[in-house]
C-alpha positions as CSV (number, residue, x, y, z in Angstrom):
1,M,-9.4,28.7,-1.4
2,I,-8.0,25.9,-3.5
3,P,-7.8,22.7,-1.4
4,H,-4.5,21.0,-0.8
5,R,-4.3,17.7,-2.5
6,E,-2.2,14.5,-2.2
7,I,-2.2,11.1,-4.0
8,A,-1.9,8.0,-1.8
9,P,0.1,5.8,-4.2
10,A,-0.7,2.1,-4.3
11,K,2.1,0.0,-2.8
12,V,3.4,-3.3,-4.1
13,N,5.8,-5.7,-2.5
14,L,8.2,-6.9,-5.1
15,A,9.3,-9.5,-2.6
16,L,8.4,-10.2,1.0
17,H,10.4,-12.6,3.1
18,V,9.2,-13.5,6.6
19,R,12.2,-14.3,8.8
20,G,10.7,-14.8,12.2
21,K,9.3,-12.9,15.2
22,L,10.4,-9.6,16.8
23,P,10.6,-9.2,20.6
24,D,7.4,-7.1,20.4
25,G,5.5,-9.9,18.8
26,R,5.4,-8.5,15.3
27,H,6.9,-10.5,12.4
28,A,10.4,-9.8,11.2
29,I,10.4,-9.3,7.5
30,E,12.6,-8.3,4.6
31,T,10.7,-6.6,1.7
32,L,11.2,-4.5,-1.4
33,F,8.6,-1.7,-1.6
34,A,7.7,-0.1,-4.9
35,F,4.9,2.4,-5.6
36,C,2.5,3.2,-8.4
37,I,1.7,6.6,-9.8
38,D,-2.1,6.1,-9.0
39,G,-4.0,5.4,-5.8
40,D,-6.5,6.9,-3.4
41,R,-6.7,10.7,-3.4
42,L,-7.0,13.1,-0.4
43,S,-7.8,16.8,-0.2
44,A,-8.0,19.1,2.8
45,E,-9.2,22.6,3.6
46,P,-8.7,24.7,6.7
47,A,-11.4,24.2,9.4
48,D,-12.0,24.7,13.1
49,A,-11.8,20.9,13.8
50,L,-10.6,17.7,12.2
51,S,-13.1,15.8,10.1
52,L,-13.1,13.2,7.4
53,T,-15.5,12.6,4.5
54,A,-15.1,9.5,2.5
55,V,-16.2,9.3,-1.2
56,G,-15.4,7.0,-4.1
57,P,-16.1,3.5,-5.2
58,F,-14.8,1.8,-2.0
59,A,-15.9,4.5,0.6
60,S,-18.8,2.3,1.8
61,E,-16.3,-0.4,2.9
62,L,-14.4,1.9,5.3
63,G,-16.8,1.6,8.3
64,D,-16.7,4.3,10.9
65,T,-14.7,7.2,9.5
66,D,-14.1,8.6,13.0
67,D,-11.8,5.7,13.7
68,N,-10.1,5.8,10.2
69,L,-6.3,5.8,10.1
70,V,-6.4,9.1,8.3
71,L,-7.9,10.9,11.3
72,R,-5.6,9.0,13.7
73,A,-2.7,10.3,11.6
74,A,-4.1,13.8,11.6
75,R,-4.6,13.8,15.4
76,S,-1.1,12.3,16.0
77,L,0.5,14.9,13.7
78,A,-1.3,17.8,15.4
79,E,-0.3,16.6,18.8
80,A,3.3,16.1,17.8
81,A,3.6,19.5,16.1
82,G,1.6,21.4,18.7
83,V,-1.0,22.4,16.1
84,H,-4.4,23.6,17.3
85,A,-5.9,24.2,13.8
86,G,-8.3,21.7,12.2
87,A,-8.8,20.5,8.7
88,A,-11.7,19.2,6.6
89,I,-10.3,16.1,4.9
90,T,-11.9,14.3,2.0
91,L,-10.7,10.8,1.1
92,D,-11.5,9.6,-2.4
93,K,-11.3,5.8,-1.8
94,R,-10.3,4.2,-5.1
95,L,-8.4,1.2,-3.9
96,P,-10.0,-1.9,-2.4
97,V,-9.9,-2.3,1.4
98,A,-7.8,-5.0,3.0
99,S,-6.1,-5.8,-0.3
100,G,-2.3,-5.8,0.3
101,I,-1.5,-2.6,-1.6
102,G,-1.1,-0.2,1.3
103,G,-4.6,1.3,1.3
104,G,-5.0,2.5,4.9
105,S,-1.3,3.0,5.4
106,A,-0.9,4.9,2.1
107,D,-3.9,7.1,3.1
108,A,-2.4,7.8,6.5
109,A,0.9,8.7,5.0
110,A,-0.8,11.0,2.4
111,A,-2.7,12.7,5.2
112,L,0.6,13.4,7.0
113,R,2.1,14.9,3.8
114,L,-1.1,16.8,3.2
115,L,-1.4,18.3,6.6
116,T,2.3,19.1,6.8
117,S,1.7,21.4,3.8
118,L,-1.7,22.8,5.0
119,W,-0.4,23.6,8.4
120,Q,3.1,24.6,7.2
121,I,4.9,22.6,9.8
122,D,8.3,20.8,9.8
123,P,8.1,17.5,7.8
124,A,10.1,15.9,10.6
125,H,6.9,15.7,12.7
126,A,5.3,13.4,10.0
127,A,8.4,11.2,10.0
128,A,8.3,10.9,13.8
129,V,4.6,9.9,14.1
130,A,4.5,7.5,11.0
131,P,6.0,4.4,12.7
132,G,3.3,4.5,15.4
133,L,0.5,4.4,12.9
134,G,1.6,1.1,11.3
135,S,4.5,-0.8,9.9
136,D,3.9,0.2,6.3
137,V,3.3,3.9,7.0
138,P,7.0,5.0,7.0
139,A,7.4,3.4,3.5
140,C,4.2,4.9,2.2
141,L,5.3,8.3,3.6
142,L,8.4,8.1,1.4
143,S,6.4,6.4,-1.5
144,L,9.7,5.6,-3.3
145,P,11.5,2.3,-3.8
146,A,12.9,1.0,-0.5
147,R,14.1,-2.1,1.3
148,G,12.1,-2.6,4.5
149,E,13.5,-4.6,7.4
150,G,12.4,-5.1,11.0
151,A,8.6,-5.1,10.8
152,G,9.0,-3.3,7.4
153,D,9.5,0.0,9.0
154,Q,13.3,0.1,9.0
155,L,13.9,1.6,5.5
156,T,16.8,1.8,3.2
157,P,16.1,3.7,-0.1
158,V,16.9,1.5,-3.1
159,A,17.8,2.7,-6.6
160,M,15.8,0.7,-9.2
161,P,15.9,3.0,-12.3
162,E,14.9,0.0,-14.5
163,L,11.5,0.0,-12.9
164,A,10.7,3.7,-13.1
165,G,7.7,4.1,-15.4
166,K,7.3,0.4,-15.7
167,A,3.9,-0.7,-16.9
168,V,2.1,-2.6,-14.1
169,L,-1.4,-4.2,-13.8
170,L,-2.9,-4.7,-10.4
171,V,-5.7,-7.3,-10.0
172,N,-7.9,-8.1,-7.0
173,P,-10.5,-10.9,-7.0
174,R,-12.7,-8.6,-4.8
175,V,-12.0,-10.7,-1.7
176,P,-10.8,-8.9,1.4
177,V,-8.1,-10.6,3.3
178,S,-7.1,-9.9,6.9
179,T,-3.4,-9.3,7.3
180,A,-3.5,-10.7,10.9
181,D,-5.2,-13.9,9.6
182,V,-2.6,-14.4,6.9
183,Y,0.3,-13.9,9.3
184,A,-1.4,-16.3,11.7
185,R,-1.3,-19.0,9.0
186,W,2.4,-18.5,8.1
187,D,4.1,-21.8,8.6
188,G,7.0,-20.3,10.7
189,V,9.7,-21.5,8.3
190,D,12.5,-19.0,7.6
191,R,13.3,-19.6,3.9
192,G,16.3,-17.3,3.8
193,P,17.2,-13.7,3.2
194,L,16.1,-11.4,0.5
195,E,18.8,-10.7,-2.2
196,D,16.8,-9.2,-5.0
197,R,13.2,-9.1,-6.3
198,R,13.7,-11.8,-9.0
199,G,15.3,-14.2,-6.6
200,G,12.8,-13.3,-4.0
201,R,9.3,-14.6,-3.1
202,N,6.3,-13.7,-1.0
203,D,6.3,-16.0,2.0
204,L,2.7,-15.0,2.8
205,Q,1.3,-16.3,-0.5
206,I,0.6,-19.9,0.5
207,A,-1.2,-18.7,3.7
208,A,-3.2,-16.1,1.7
209,I,-4.3,-18.7,-0.9
210,D,-5.5,-20.9,1.9
211,L,-7.9,-18.1,3.0
212,A,-8.7,-16.9,-0.6
213,P,-8.1,-19.6,-3.2
214,Q,-9.0,-17.0,-5.9
215,I,-5.5,-15.5,-5.5
216,E,-4.0,-18.5,-7.2
217,T,-6.3,-18.1,-10.1
218,V,-5.4,-14.4,-10.4
219,L,-1.7,-15.2,-10.3
220,A,-2.0,-17.8,-13.0
221,W,-4.1,-15.5,-15.2
222,L,-1.5,-12.6,-14.9
223,S,1.5,-14.8,-15.7
224,A,-0.3,-16.1,-18.8
225,Q,-0.8,-12.6,-20.3
226,Q,1.2,-11.6,-23.3
227,G,4.0,-9.2,-22.3
228,S,3.9,-10.1,-18.6
229,T,7.4,-10.4,-17.3
230,F,7.0,-10.7,-13.6
231,S,4.0,-11.4,-11.4
232,R,3.5,-11.8,-7.6
233,M,1.0,-11.3,-4.8
234,S,1.5,-8.0,-3.0
235,G,1.7,-7.9,0.8
236,S,-0.8,-10.2,2.5
237,G,-3.1,-10.2,-0.5
238,A,-5.4,-10.5,-2.1
239,T,-4.2,-8.1,-4.8
240,C,-1.6,-9.5,-7.3
241,F,0.3,-7.6,-9.9
242,A,2.3,-8.1,-13.1
243,L,4.9,-6.0,-14.7
244,F,4.7,-5.7,-18.5
245,E,7.1,-5.0,-21.4
246,D,5.2,-1.9,-22.4
247,D,1.9,0.1,-21.8
248,A,0.2,-1.4,-24.8
249,Q,0.5,-5.0,-23.6
250,R,-0.5,-4.0,-20.1
251,D,-3.6,-2.2,-21.5
252,R,-4.6,-5.2,-23.6
253,A,-4.4,-7.4,-20.5
254,A,-6.4,-4.8,-18.6
255,Q,-9.2,-5.0,-21.1
256,A,-9.3,-8.8,-20.7
257,V,-9.6,-8.8,-16.9
258,P,-12.7,-10.7,-15.9
259,R,-15.5,-8.3,-14.9
260,E,-15.9,-9.7,-11.4
261,W,-12.3,-8.7,-10.6
262,W,-11.1,-5.2,-9.7
263,H,-8.1,-3.9,-11.6
264,L,-5.8,-0.9,-12.1
265,A,-3.6,-0.3,-15.1
266,T,-0.8,2.0,-14.0
267,S,2.9,2.5,-13.9
268,L,5.6,2.4,-11.2
269,R,7.1,5.6,-9.8
């Protein structure tokens, strides 16, 4: 039997404004999500029980796979849909861990799509369990441009046709950054609402640079590349990205990325 397959597209935050705190203790944000055509990859085959095997360049950084968000997503979906079947899931981990580009959330969302297809169940079950898995999971389940409010899980689809197919280069200095630690260092200042990506900002950038100064170096490098039109840190870091005028200029920049940094030359969906 041919395995069912799904891509877990890398997520970028074109802007991320932190507006305060929510009653449940999470941070209130306004953000613009966009997604790349590339990312981690998942496959699944029918099985008697749920299992996860991790492969790929960053598999060793995942820790105990039994507690991985992919399996938590699978268990939540099975319970919500009343499914008693299992699945043997393989995660090809190509994106760095704790890097601000959706990694675990995107993997969980891809698992929901994958198992919805494998088990032939109503997609409404995936949408129902996604918010409980993490604030970014609903956006990653959609994997299309959207404005996120609340904790980022209240979504409004956004039409950004000018960005579809846009050349983008993701660069990470190979420094994992804890989202919780970055938010803990946010200075608490509400700098105003999000209007659009070019007038926006990433309010977590200063806090992330305090924890990982290499981020500032990456941002300066990206903005200096020929053809780079827009650069920003994604999420809580440490991955940064730049949009380019065309694929050729993106690829030239990709070839010049310092060897000690991870990078991905891709396009927006």
